[in-house]
C-alpha positions in Angstrom: 1.5 -15.3 -17.5 -1.0 -14.7 -14.8 2.3 -13.6 -12.9 1.9 -10.2 -15.0 -1.5 -10.3 -14.6 -1.4 -10.0 -11.0 1.0 -7.3 -10.9 -1.1 -5.4 -13.3 -4.2 -5.7 -10.7 -1.7 -4.5 -7.9 -0.7 -1.4 -10.0 -4.2 -0.6 -10.7 -5.3 -1.0 -7.1 -2.6 1.3 -5.8 -3.3 3.6 -8.5 -6.9 4.1 -7.3 -6.3 4.8 -3.7 -6.6 8.3 -2.6 -3.2 9.9 -3.1 -2.1 10.5 0.7 -3.1 6.7 0.9 -1.0 5.7 -1.8 2.1 8.0 -1.0 2.2 6.5 2.8 1.9 3.4 1.1 4.3 3.2 -1.4 6.9 5.0 0.8 6.7 2.4 3.2 6.1 -0.9 1.3 8.4 -0.2 -1.7 10.9 2.3 -0.7 11.3 0.7 3.0 10.8 4.0 4.9 10.0 4.0 8.5 6.6 5.5 9.7 8.9 8.6 11.1 10.8 9.1 7.8 7.4 9.2 6.1 5.9 11.5 8.5 8.8 14.0 8.3 8.7 14.2 4.8 4.9 14.4 4.6 4.9 16.9 7.6 2.4 14.8 9.3 2.4 12.7 12.4 3.4 8.9 12.9 0.2 8.4 13.7 -1.6 9.6 10.7 1.4 7.7 8.7 0.2 4.3 10.5 -3.6 5.2 9.9 -3.0 6.1 6.2 -1.3 2.7 5.3 -3.8 0.8 7.6 -6.4 2.5 5.3 -4.6 1.8 1.9 -4.3 -2.0 3.3 -7.8 -2.0 3.7 -9.0 -0.8 0.3 -6.1 -3.0 -1.1 -7.6 -6.4 0.5 -11.1 -5.5 -0.8 -10.2 -4.5 -4.3 -7.6 -7.6 -4.6 -9.7 -10.2 -2.8 -9.6 -12.4 -5.9 -5.6 -12.6 -5.7 -5.8 -12.6 -1.8 -3.8 -15.8 -1.3 -1.2 -15.2 -3.9 -0.8 -11.4 -2.8 -0.3 -12.2 1.4 3.5 -12.4 0.9 3.7 -9.6 -1.2 1.5 -7.2 0.7 1.9 -8.7 4.3 5.6 -9.8 4.7 
């Protein structure tokens, strides 16, 4: 039901992120990697990783504002 719809919306919103933001966000949120690990893999500084993830979250909050109450536990554990 609506659970599926929300999941699709999250997927779509993540898919529309700029690739660099998406990459860092997915590694951190879904693969449980630290900023340091992500930084090493991508060849950037942990500060840049942090910035990209913050930007990704900012965009997701806008794109998913209708679902925000339901998403808080998923996006902001």
